[in-house]
Structures are given as structure tokens and as C-alpha cells.
N, CA, C and O atoms as CSV, one atom per row, in Angstrom:
chain,resi,resn,atom,element,x,y,z
A,1,UNK,N,N,38.812,9.105,-22.292
A,1,UNK,CA,C,38.993,8.893,-20.863
A,1,UNK,C,C,39.167,7.394,-20.606
A,1,UNK,O,O,38.495,6.557,-21.209
A,2,UNK,N,N,40.056,7.095,-19.726
A,2,UNK,CA,C,40.312,5.703,-19.372
A,2,UNK,C,C,39.766,5.467,-17.966
A,2,UNK,O,O,40.081,6.202,-17.030
A,3,UNK,N,N,38.948,4.434,-17.838
A,3,UNK,CA,C,38.338,4.195,-16.534
A,3,UNK,C,C,39.304,3.625,-15.509
A,3,UNK,O,O,38.951,3.510,-14.335
A,4,UNK,N,N,40.519,3.265,-15.922
A,4,UNK,CA,C,41.519,2.801,-14.959
A,4,UNK,C,C,42.367,3.953,-14.428
A,4,UNK,O,O,43.120,3.781,-13.470
A,5,UNK,N,N,42.248,5.103,-15.038
A,5,UNK,CA,C,43.024,6.265,-14.623
A,5,UNK,C,C,42.433,6.862,-13.345
A,5,UNK,O,O,41.214,6.961,-13.208
A,6,UNK,N,N,43.292,7.254,-12.420
A,6,UNK,CA,C,42.836,7.884,-11.177
A,6,UNK,C,C,42.181,9.235,-11.450
A,6,UNK,O,O,41.227,9.616,-10.773
A,7,UNK,N,N,42.693,9.948,-12.434
A,7,UNK,CA,C,42.121,11.249,-12.782
A,7,UNK,C,C,40.686,11.088,-13.290
A,7,UNK,O,O,39.806,11.866,-12.923
A,8,UNK,N,N,40.454,10.095,-14.119
A,8,UNK,CA,C,39.116,9.857,-14.653
A,8,UNK,C,C,38.154,9.433,-13.549
A,8,UNK,O,O,37.014,9.895,-13.503
A,9,UNK,N,N,38.607,8.567,-12.670
A,9,UNK,CA,C,37.759,8.133,-11.559
A,9,UNK,C,C,37.419,9.289,-10.634
A,9,UNK,O,O,36.285,9.396,-10.168
A,10,UNK,N,N,38.383,10.151,-10.365
A,10,UNK,CA,C,38.133,11.317,-9.502
A,10,UNK,C,C,37.159,12.280,-10.175
A,10,UNK,O,O,36.266,12.819,-9.521
A,11,UNK,N,N,37.328,12.497,-11.476
A,11,UNK,CA,C,36.417,13.367,-12.213
A,11,UNK,C,C,35.001,12.797,-12.209
A,11,UNK,O,O,34.039,13.533,-11.989
A,12,UNK,N,N,34.865,11.496,-12.449
A,12,UNK,CA,C,33.555,10.859,-12.472
A,12,UNK,C,C,32.892,10.945,-11.097
A,12,UNK,O,O,31.698,11.230,-11.007
A,13,UNK,N,N,33.637,10.708,-10.049
A,13,UNK,CA,C,33.088,10.785,-8.696
A,13,UNK,C,C,32.622,12.203,-8.378
A,13,UNK,O,O,31.556,12.385,-7.791
A,14,UNK,N,N,33.404,13.202,-8.757
A,14,UNK,CA,C,33.013,14.597,-8.547
A,14,UNK,C,C,31.767,14.949,-9.348
A,14,UNK,O,O,30.863,15.611,-8.840
A,15,UNK,N,N,31.721,14.508,-10.593
A,15,UNK,CA,C,30.571,14.781,-11.445
A,15,UNK,C,C,29.302,14.141,-10.873
A,15,UNK,O,O,28.251,14.779,-10.830
A,16,UNK,N,N,29.398,12.902,-10.441
A,16,UNK,CA,C,28.219,12.204,-9.917
A,16,UNK,C,C,27.780,12.782,-8.572
A,16,UNK,O,O,26.581,12.873,-8.308
A,17,UNK,N,N,28.710,13.167,-7.732
A,17,UNK,CA,C,28.357,13.789,-6.456
A,17,UNK,C,C,27.626,15.105,-6.698
A,17,UNK,O,O,26.637,15.400,-6.027
A,18,UNK,N,N,28.107,15.891,-7.648
A,18,UNK,CA,C,27.436,17.139,-8.008
A,18,UNK,C,C,26.036,16.867,-8.543
A,18,UNK,O,O,25.097,17.598,-8.228
A,19,UNK,N,N,25.893,15.833,-9.339
A,19,UNK,CA,C,24.599,15.452,-9.884
A,19,UNK,C,C,23.617,15.082,-8.765
A,19,UNK,O,O,22.476,15.545,-8.765
A,20,UNK,N,N,24.055,14.255,-7.820
A,20,UNK,CA,C,23.166,13.831,-6.725
A,20,UNK,C,C,22.764,15.013,-5.852
A,20,UNK,O,O,21.596,15.148,-5.487
A,21,UNK,N,N,23.718,15.859,-5.520
A,21,UNK,CA,C,23.426,17.006,-4.643
A,21,UNK,C,C,22.506,18.001,-5.346
A,21,UNK,O,O,21.550,18.488,-4.743
A,22,UNK,N,N,22.781,18.308,-6.608
A,22,UNK,CA,C,21.931,19.275,-7.314
A,22,UNK,C,C,20.518,18.735,-7.531
A,22,UNK,O,O,19.552,19.494,-7.462
A,23,UNK,N,N,20.390,17.464,-7.786
A,23,UNK,CA,C,19.059,16.882,-7.962
A,23,UNK,C,C,18.297,16.861,-6.649
A,23,UNK,O,O,17.106,17.171,-6.623
A,24,UNK,N,N,18.959,16.502,-5.565
A,24,UNK,CA,C,18.295,16.514,-4.256
A,24,UNK,C,C,17.883,17.929,-3.860
A,24,UNK,O,O,16.807,18.127,-3.296
A,25,UNK,N,N,18.725,18.904,-4.149
A,25,UNK,CA,C,18.384,20.289,-3.815
A,25,UNK,C,C,17.207,20.780,-4.652
A,25,UNK,O,O,16.309,21.431,-4.120
A,26,UNK,N,N,17.195,20.486,-5.935
A,26,UNK,CA,C,16.071,20.916,-6.770
A,26,UNK,C,C,14.792,20.182,-6.402
A,26,UNK,O,O,13.708,20.756,-6.499
A,27,UNK,N,N,14.894,18.930,-5.982
A,27,UNK,CA,C,13.709,18.190,-5.539
A,27,UNK,C,C,13.158,18.779,-4.248
A,27,UNK,O,O,11.941,18.848,-4.071
A,28,UNK,N,N,14.025,19.199,-3.356
A,28,UNK,CA,C,13.581,19.831,-2.111
A,28,UNK,C,C,12.871,21.150,-2.397
A,28,UNK,O,O,11.820,21.433,-1.823
A,29,UNK,N,N,13.441,21.945,-3.273
A,29,UNK,CA,C,12.799,23.210,-3.649
A,29,UNK,C,C,11.454,22.944,-4.311
A,29,UNK,O,O,10.477,23.642,-4.035
A,30,UNK,N,N,11.397,21.950,-5.174
A,30,UNK,CA,C,10.134,21.604,-5.832
A,30,UNK,C,C,9.092,21.150,-4.824
A,30,UNK,O,O,7.921,21.512,-4.936
A,31,UNK,N,N,9.505,20.367,-3.847
A,31,UNK,CA,C,8.573,19.903,-2.816
A,31,UNK,C,C,8.013,21.078,-2.024
A,31,UNK,O,O,6.821,21.107,-1.718
A,32,UNK,N,N,8.854,22.037,-1.694
A,32,UNK,CA,C,8.392,23.234,-0.981
A,32,UNK,C,C,7.396,24.007,-1.841
A,32,UNK,O,O,6.370,24.462,-1.336
A,33,UNK,N,N,7.681,24.159,-3.119
A,33,UNK,CA,C,6.769,24.864,-4.013
A,33,UNK,C,C,5.438,24.120,-4.166
A,33,UNK,O,O,4.387,24.753,-4.266
A,34,UNK,N,N,5.474,22.803,-4.185
A,34,UNK,CA,C,4.242,22.016,-4.280
A,34,UNK,C,C,3.404,22.203,-3.027
A,34,UNK,O,O,2.185,22.353,-3.114
A,35,UNK,N,N,4.039,22.197,-1.867
A,35,UNK,CA,C,3.308,22.402,-0.610
A,35,UNK,C,C,2.674,23.783,-0.585
A,35,UNK,O,O,1.518,23.924,-0.184
A,36,UNK,N,N,3.408,24.799,-1.004
A,36,UNK,CA,C,2.859,26.158,-1.060
A,36,UNK,C,C,1.694,26.214,-2.044
A,36,UNK,O,O,0.681,26.855,-1.761
A,37,UNK,N,N,1.820,25.556,-3.187
A,37,UNK,CA,C,0.743,25.555,-4.184
A,37,UNK,C,C,-0.505,24.867,-3.653
A,37,UNK,O,O,-1.619,25.319,-3.918
A,38,UNK,N,N,-0.334,23.780,-2.907
A,38,UNK,CA,C,-1.492,23.086,-2.331
A,38,UNK,C,C,-2.180,23.984,-1.316
A,38,UNK,O,O,-3.408,24.080,-1.305
A,39,UNK,N,N,-1.412,24.636,-0.475
A,39,UNK,CA,C,-1.996,25.549,0.521
A,39,UNK,C,C,-2.736,26.696,-0.166
A,39,UNK,O,O,-3.829,27.076,0.251
A,40,UNK,N,N,-2.133,27.241,-1.217
A,40,UNK,CA,C,-2.734,28.375,-1.912
A,40,UNK,C,C,-3.976,27.960,-2.700
A,40,UNK,O,O,-4.933,28.730,-2.794
A,41,UNK,N,N,-3.971,26.766,-3.259
A,41,UNK,CA,C,-5.101,26.337,-4.084
A,41,UNK,C,C,-6.345,26.055,-3.253
A,41,UNK,O,O,-7.446,26.011,-3.804
A,42,UNK,N,N,-6.206,25.866,-1.968
A,42,UNK,CA,C,-7.365,25.592,-1.119
A,42,UNK,C,C,-8.218,26.837,-0.906
A,42,UNK,O,O,-9.349,26.734,-0.430
A,43,UNK,N,N,-7.697,28.003,-1.250
A,43,UNK,CA,C,-8.448,29.252,-1.084
A,43,UNK,C,C,-9.491,29.461,-2.175
A,43,UNK,O,O,-10.456,30.200,-1.979
A,44,UNK,N,N,-9.305,28.820,-3.314
A,44,UNK,CA,C,-10.202,29.034,-4.440
A,44,UNK,C,C,-11.422,28.132,-4.359
A,44,UNK,O,O,-11.432,27.125,-3.652
A,45,UNK,N,N,-12.428,28.514,-5.090
A,45,UNK,CA,C,-13.637,27.709,-5.200
A,45,UNK,C,C,-13.307,26.385,-5.868
A,45,UNK,O,O,-12.438,26.327,-6.737
A,46,UNK,N,N,-13.983,25.337,-5.474
A,46,UNK,CA,C,-13.702,24.021,-6.042
A,46,UNK,C,C,-14.209,23.885,-7.475
A,46,UNK,O,O,-13.729,23.023,-8.211
A,47,UNK,N,N,-15.140,24.690,-7.876
A,47,UNK,CA,C,-15.759,24.493,-9.174
A,47,UNK,C,C,-15.142,25.332,-10.292
A,47,UNK,O,O,-15.464,25.119,-11.461
A,48,UNK,N,N,-14.295,26.246,-9.972
A,48,UNK,CA,C,-13.763,27.099,-11.037
A,48,UNK,C,C,-12.789,26.319,-11.923
A,48,UNK,O,O,-12.090,25.418,-11.461
A,49,UNK,N,N,-12.763,26.681,-13.179
A,49,UNK,CA,C,-11.887,26.014,-14.148
A,49,UNK,C,C,-10.417,26.256,-13.799
A,49,UNK,O,O,-9.570,25.385,-13.994
A,50,UNK,N,N,-10.132,27.444,-13.283
A,50,UNK,CA,C,-8.757,27.773,-12.902
A,50,UNK,C,C,-8.268,26.845,-11.786
A,50,UNK,O,O,-7.128,26.381,-11.811
A,51,UNK,N,N,-9.133,26.582,-10.819
A,51,UNK,CA,C,-8.761,25.712,-9.707
A,51,UNK,C,C,-8.518,24.288,-10.182
A,51,UNK,O,O,-7.563,23.642,-9.752
A,52,UNK,N,N,-9.374,23.799,-11.063
A,52,UNK,CA,C,-9.209,22.430,-11.555
A,52,UNK,C,C,-7.919,22.283,-12.345
A,52,UNK,O,O,-7.215,21.283,-12.201
A,53,UNK,N,N,-7.603,23.260,-13.171
A,53,UNK,CA,C,-6.356,23.213,-13.937
A,53,UNK,C,C,-5.153,23.304,-13.010
A,53,UNK,O,O,-4.150,22.617,-13.204
A,54,UNK,N,N,-5.264,24.152,-12.012
A,54,UNK,CA,C,-4.159,24.301,-11.069
A,54,UNK,C,C,-3.921,23.013,-10.286
A,54,UNK,O,O,-2.775,22.621,-10.070
A,55,UNK,N,N,-4.977,22.367,-9.870
A,55,UNK,CA,C,-4.832,21.107,-9.130
A,55,UNK,C,C,-4.212,20.027,-10.010
A,55,UNK,O,O,-3.384,19.245,-9.542
A,56,UNK,N,N,-4.603,19.979,-11.264
A,56,UNK,CA,C,-3.994,19.003,-12.177
A,56,UNK,C,C,-2.497,19.251,-12.327
A,56,UNK,O,O,-1.705,18.309,-12.358
A,57,UNK,N,N,-2.119,20.508,-12.418
A,57,UNK,CA,C,-0.696,20.825,-12.548
A,57,UNK,C,C,0.078,20.506,-11.272
A,57,UNK,O,O,1.242,20.111,-11.332
A,58,UNK,N,N,-0.565,20.678,-10.120
A,58,UNK,CA,C,0.078,20.330,-8.851
A,58,UNK,C,C,0.301,18.827,-8.775
A,58,UNK,O,O,1.372,18.379,-8.367
A,59,UNK,N,N,-0.697,18.044,-9.164
A,59,UNK,CA,C,-0.551,16.590,-9.162
A,59,UNK,C,C,0.519,16.170,-10.169
A,59,UNK,O,O,1.299,15.257,-9.897
A,60,UNK,N,N,0.559,16.825,-11.321
A,60,UNK,CA,C,1.591,16.547,-12.321
A,60,UNK,C,C,2.978,16.799,-11.752
A,60,UNK,O,O,3.875,15.971,-11.906
A,61,UNK,N,N,3.155,17.930,-11.102
A,61,UNK,CA,C,4.466,18.270,-10.530
A,61,UNK,C,C,4.853,17.295,-9.423
A,61,UNK,O,O,6.011,16.889,-9.333
A,62,UNK,N,N,3.901,16.919,-8.585
A,62,UNK,CA,C,4.198,15.979,-7.505
A,62,UNK,C,C,4.586,14.613,-8.057
A,62,UNK,O,O,5.531,13.993,-7.569
A,63,UNK,N,N,3.868,14.141,-9.067
A,63,UNK,CA,C,4.189,12.839,-9.646
A,63,UNK,C,C,5.542,12.864,-10.353
A,63,UNK,O,O,6.316,11.912,-10.252
A,64,UNK,N,N,5.826,13.940,-11.061
A,64,UNK,CA,C,7.125,14.069,-11.727
A,64,UNK,C,C,8.261,14.102,-10.704
A,64,UNK,O,O,9.331,13.539,-10.938
A,65,UNK,N,N,8.022,14.765,-9.571
A,65,UNK,CA,C,9.030,14.827,-8.516
A,65,UNK,C,C,9.294,13.447,-7.926
A,65,UNK,O,O,10.446,13.075,-7.706
A,66,UNK,N,N,8.247,12.698,-7.673
A,66,UNK,CA,C,8.411,11.349,-7.115
A,66,UNK,C,C,9.174,10.462,-8.089
A,66,UNK,O,O,10.079,9.730,-7.687
A,67,UNK,N,N,8.813,10.524,-9.362
A,67,UNK,CA,C,9.502,9.709,-10.364
A,67,UNK,C,C,10.973,10.118,-10.507
A,67,UNK,O,O,11.838,9.263,-10.698
A,68,UNK,N,N,11.252,11.407,-10.417
A,68,UNK,CA,C,12.636,11.879,-10.483
A,68,UNK,C,C,13.452,11.335,-9.312
A,68,UNK,O,O,14.589,10.896,-9.488
A,69,UNK,N,N,12.870,11.366,-8.134
A,69,UNK,CA,C,13.596,10.877,-6.963
A,69,UNK,C,C,13.821,9.360,-7.037
A,69,UNK,O,O,14.862,8.865,-6.604
A,70,UNK,N,N,12.857,8.634,-7.580
A,70,UNK,CA,C,13.047,7.190,-7.760
A,70,UNK,C,C,14.170,6.935,-8.757
A,70,UNK,O,O,14.997,6.047,-8.552
A,71,UNK,N,N,14.202,7.715,-9.837
A,71,UNK,CA,C,15.258,7.533,-10.828
A,71,UNK,C,C,16.635,7.834,-10.242
A,71,UNK,O,O,17.577,7.066,-10.440
A,72,UNK,N,N,16.753,8.938,-9.529
A,72,UNK,CA,C,18.051,9.299,-8.950
A,72,UNK,C,C,18.486,8.264,-7.914
A,72,UNK,O,O,19.666,7.925,-7.829
A,73,UNK,N,N,17.539,7.766,-7.132
A,73,UNK,CA,C,17.871,6.752,-6.123
A,73,UNK,C,C,18.375,5.472,-6.781
A,73,UNK,O,O,19.381,4.911,-6.347
A,74,UNK,N,N,17.689,5.005,-7.824
A,74,UNK,CA,C,18.150,3.780,-8.493
A,74,UNK,C,C,19.485,4.002,-9.195
A,74,UNK,O,O,20.322,3.101,-9.238
A,75,UNK,N,N,19.683,5.181,-9.735
A,75,UNK,CA,C,20.963,5.484,-10.378
A,75,UNK,C,C,22.087,5.521,-9.339
A,75,UNK,O,O,23.184,5.022,-9.589
A,76,UNK,N,N,21.812,6.107,-8.187
A,76,UNK,CA,C,22.792,6.148,-7.108
A,76,UNK,C,C,23.128,4.736,-6.629
A,76,UNK,O,O,24.295,4.400,-6.430
A,77,UNK,N,N,22.097,3.919,-6.449
A,77,UNK,CA,C,22.330,2.541,-5.989
A,77,UNK,C,C,23.101,1.731,-7.025
A,77,UNK,O,O,23.910,0.877,-6.662
A,78,UNK,N,N,22.863,1.986,-8.297
A,78,UNK,CA,C,23.613,1.278,-9.341
A,78,UNK,C,C,25.100,1.613,-9.274
A,78,UNK,O,O,25.939,0.752,-9.538
A,79,UNK,N,N,25.430,2.838,-8.927
A,79,UNK,CA,C,26.835,3.235,-8.858
A,79,UNK,C,C,27.461,2.959,-7.499
A,79,UNK,O,O,28.683,3.003,-7.362
A,80,UNK,N,N,26.643,2.675,-6.496
A,80,UNK,CA,C,27.164,2.437,-5.153
A,80,UNK,C,C,27.329,0.959,-4.844
A,80,UNK,O,O,28.354,0.557,-4.293
A,81,UNK,N,N,26.348,0.149,-5.186
A,81,UNK,CA,C,26.379,-1.287,-4.882
A,81,UNK,C,C,26.861,-2.035,-6.115
A,81,UNK,O,O,26.105,-2.244,-7.063
A,82,UNK,N,N,28.114,-2.432,-6.092
A,82,UNK,CA,C,28.704,-3.085,-7.263
A,82,UNK,C,C,28.088,-4.450,-7.553
A,82,UNK,O,O,27.954,-4.834,-8.715
A,83,UNK,N,N,27.718,-5.179,-6.518
A,83,UNK,CA,C,27.187,-6.524,-6.730
A,83,UNK,C,C,25.810,-6.526,-7.387
A,83,UNK,O,O,25.413,-7.522,-7.992
A,84,UNK,N,N,25.073,-5.410,-7.272
A,84,UNK,CA,C,23.741,-5.327,-7.869
A,84,UNK,C,C,23.674,-4.264,-8.961
A,84,UNK,O,O,22.613,-3.698,-9.223
A,85,UNK,N,N,24.801,-4.001,-9.588
A,85,UNK,CA,C,24.871,-2.957,-10.611
A,85,UNK,C,C,23.884,-3.201,-11.752
A,85,UNK,O,O,23.154,-2.292,-12.146
A,86,UNK,N,N,23.859,-4.418,-12.278
A,86,UNK,CA,C,22.998,-4.707,-13.435
A,86,UNK,C,C,21.519,-4.484,-13.113
A,86,UNK,O,O,20.783,-3.925,-13.926
A,87,UNK,N,N,21.091,-4.914,-11.945
A,87,UNK,CA,C,19.694,-4.749,-11.557
A,87,UNK,C,C,19.324,-3.272,-11.457
A,87,UNK,O,O,18.355,-2.830,-12.074
A,88,UNK,N,N,20.091,-2.511,-10.684
A,88,UNK,CA,C,19.762,-1.105,-10.479
A,88,UNK,C,C,19.983,-0.268,-11.739
A,88,UNK,O,O,19.276,0.715,-11.961
A,89,UNK,N,N,20.952,-0.649,-12.560
A,89,UNK,CA,C,21.167,0.074,-13.813
A,89,UNK,C,C,19.983,-0.137,-14.756
A,89,UNK,O,O,19.513,0.815,-15.378
A,90,UNK,N,N,19.508,-1.348,-14.864
A,90,UNK,CA,C,18.333,-1.626,-15.705
A,90,UNK,C,C,17.097,-0.931,-15.147
A,90,UNK,O,O,16.293,-0.377,-15.897
A,91,UNK,N,N,16.952,-0.965,-13.832
A,91,UNK,CA,C,15.814,-0.312,-13.206
A,91,UNK,C,C,15.867,1.202,-13.409
A,91,UNK,O,O,14.842,1.825,-13.687
A,92,UNK,N,N,17.041,1.791,-13.272
A,92,UNK,CA,C,17.158,3.236,-13.465
A,92,UNK,C,C,16.908,3.613,-14.922
A,92,UNK,O,O,16.345,4.673,-15.196
A,93,UNK,N,N,17.317,2.763,-15.854
A,93,UNK,CA,C,17.051,3.003,-17.275
A,93,UNK,C,C,15.543,2.993,-17.537
A,93,UNK,O,O,15.031,3.846,-18.262
A,94,UNK,N,N,14.838,2.030,-16.947
A,94,UNK,CA,C,13.379,1.943,-17.105
A,94,UNK,C,C,12.687,3.144,-16.467
A,94,UNK,O,O,11.808,3.748,-17.081
A,95,UNK,N,N,13.073,3.494,-15.246
A,95,UNK,CA,C,12.437,4.598,-14.529
A,95,UNK,C,C,12.713,5.931,-15.228
A,95,UNK,O,O,11.869,6.827,-15.199
A,96,UNK,N,N,13.877,6.070,-15.850
A,96,UNK,CA,C,14.188,7.294,-16.576
A,96,UNK,C,C,13.144,7.560,-17.663
A,96,UNK,O,O,12.694,8.694,-17.828
A,97,UNK,N,N,12.766,6.527,-18.396
A,97,UNK,CA,C,11.760,6.713,-19.442
A,97,UNK,C,C,10.355,6.832,-18.875
A,97,UNK,O,O,9.524,7.557,-19.421
A,98,UNK,N,N,10.087,6.133,-17.796
A,98,UNK,CA,C,8.761,6.185,-17.179
A,98,UNK,C,C,8.508,7.547,-16.521
A,98,UNK,O,O,7.356,7.966,-16.414
A,99,UNK,N,N,9.538,8.228,-16.088
A,99,UNK,CA,C,9.341,9.509,-15.390
A,99,UNK,C,C,8.839,10.608,-16.313
A,99,UNK,O,O,8.317,11.611,-15.828
A,100,UNK,N,N,8.977,10.458,-17.613
A,100,UNK,CA,C,8.570,11.518,-18.530
A,100,UNK,C,C,7.099,11.446,-18.937
A,100,UNK,O,O,6.424,12.474,-18.974
A,101,UNK,N,N,6.602,10.272,-19.237
A,101,UNK,CA,C,5.280,10.178,-19.845
A,101,UNK,C,C,4.114,10.024,-18.878
A,101,UNK,O,O,3.108,10.705,-19.080
A,102,UNK,N,N,4.163,9.196,-17.854
A,102,UNK,CA,C,3.005,9.105,-16.936
A,102,UNK,C,C,2.623,10.431,-16.275
A,102,UNK,O,O,1.428,10.690,-16.138
A,103,UNK,N,N,3.553,11.281,-15.861
A,103,UNK,CA,C,3.108,12.563,-15.303
A,103,UNK,C,C,2.315,13.407,-16.298
A,103,UNK,O,O,1.411,14.141,-15.899
A,104,UNK,N,N,2.641,13.312,-17.583
A,104,UNK,CA,C,1.876,14.069,-18.576
A,104,UNK,C,C,0.483,13.472,-18.760
A,104,UNK,O,O,-0.495,14.201,-18.920
A,105,UNK,N,N,0.400,12.145,-18.738
A,105,UNK,CA,C,-0.884,11.489,-18.940
A,105,UNK,C,C,-1.790,11.600,-17.721
A,105,UNK,O,O,-3.013,11.554,-17.855
A,106,UNK,N,N,-1.209,11.743,-16.541
A,106,UNK,CA,C,-2.026,11.815,-15.333
A,106,UNK,C,C,-2.910,13.058,-15.340
A,106,UNK,O,O,-3.967,13.061,-14.709
A,107,UNK,N,N,-2.504,14.098,-16.032
A,107,UNK,CA,C,-3.333,15.303,-16.136
A,107,UNK,C,C,-4.668,14.970,-16.791
A,107,UNK,O,O,-5.706,15.504,-16.400
A,108,UNK,N,N,-4.641,14.095,-17.778
A,108,UNK,CA,C,-5.879,13.697,-18.441
A,108,UNK,C,C,-6.694,12.724,-17.602
A,108,UNK,O,O,-7.923,12.793,-17.590
A,109,UNK,N,N,-6.019,11.817,-16.899
A,109,UNK,CA,C,-6.706,10.781,-16.133
A,109,UNK,C,C,-7.380,11.313,-14.881
A,109,UNK,O,O,-8.402,10.771,-14.459
A,110,UNK,N,N,-6.841,12.350,-14.283
A,110,UNK,CA,C,-7.394,12.802,-13.004
A,110,UNK,C,C,-8.494,13.829,-13.158
A,110,UNK,O,O,-8.950,14.397,-12.165
A,111,UNK,N,N,-8.922,14.076,-14.363
A,111,UNK,CA,C,-9.982,15.062,-14.582
A,111,UNK,C,C,-11.242,14.697,-13.804
A,111,UNK,O,O,-11.827,15.557,-13.147
A,112,UNK,N,N,-11.661,13.463,-13.866
A,112,UNK,CA,C,-12.871,13.015,-13.177
A,112,UNK,C,C,-12.697,13.074,-11.659
A,112,UNK,O,O,-13.627,13.441,-10.940
A,113,UNK,N,N,-11.536,12.722,-11.185
A,113,UNK,CA,C,-11.289,12.717,-9.741
A,113,UNK,C,C,-11.366,14.126,-9.179
A,113,UNK,O,O,-11.951,14.338,-8.117
A,114,UNK,N,N,-10.785,15.088,-9.874
A,114,UNK,CA,C,-10.762,16.463,-9.377
A,114,UNK,C,C,-12.121,17.142,-9.487
A,114,UNK,O,O,-12.438,18.025,-8.689
A,115,UNK,N,N,-12.908,16.749,-10.444
A,115,UNK,CA,C,-14.209,17.369,-10.600
A,115,UNK,C,C,-15.255,16.691,-9.710
A,115,UNK,O,O,-16.371,17.193,-9.577
A,116,UNK,N,N,-14.901,15.551,-9.099
A,116,UNK,CA,C,-15.763,14.801,-8.197
A,116,UNK,C,C,-16.966,14.176,-8.895
A,116,UNK,O,O,-17.846,13.617,-8.240
A,117,UNK,N,N,-17.003,14.269,-10.196
A,117,UNK,CA,C,-18.017,13.567,-10.983
A,117,UNK,C,C,-17.532,13.497,-12.427
A,117,UNK,O,O,-16.956,14.450,-12.952
A,118,UNK,N,N,-17.767,12.400,-13.030
A,118,UNK,CA,C,-17.355,12.228,-14.423
A,118,UNK,C,C,-18.535,12.555,-15.323
A,118,UNK,O,O,-19.532,11.833,-15.343
A,119,UNK,N,N,-18.418,13.630,-16.055
A,119,UNK,CA,C,-19.515,13.995,-16.950
A,119,UNK,C,C,-19.058,13.961,-18.378
A,119,UNK,O,O,-19.842,14.239,-19.285
């Protein structure tokens, strides 16, 4: 593919628009599911192991969603603002890797917070 070709530019623009729309739609659906999960989890006892695990997974999903939206936003800005391409491209590259690991580690870190006492 040649980046000077009109066909390539049109294909890239279509591909990226589809990427932004599909990611925003999946993030919206995920946000709705997280809200429903929070509402549903309030019905259970605070001390049950099932509730604590469920709350950790809800926090994991919420953090992963936030990181995904930050990554997509920086990627969009890198492709939209030509004068700041290098900054947003580097930032999106960093956020892409950061979005995978901290949400997994937060499940371990929030154990004390969810149990309301560290034992």
C-alpha cells in the first residue's frame, strides 16, 4: 500500500473510523454492564467470598474500560492532530501497554479495601 494513493488513504480512514466507532460502542455496552453489576452486587452480604470476588472483578472491568478509552482517545488524537502526532503516538503506545497489566494487578491490591480490614 502506498500512503500517497487516494485509495489507500480512503481505506485507512474507513478502517480507523470503524475502529473508533466499534470501540466506543463496546465501551458503552461495558459501562452499562458495569453499572448493572454494581447495582446487583449491592444485594449480597458484604462478607461473603462471592461478593468480594465479584466486586474485585467489577473494579477490574471498570479500570480496564477507563484505560481502553484513554488509549483510544490518544490514538485518535495522534491521527487527528498532525502537529502533535509524535506526542500522542508515544502516549498511545505507552497507554496501550499500561492498559493490560494494572487492571490485572488491581485485583490483588484492592483485597484489603474491599474487605474493610487487612488481615
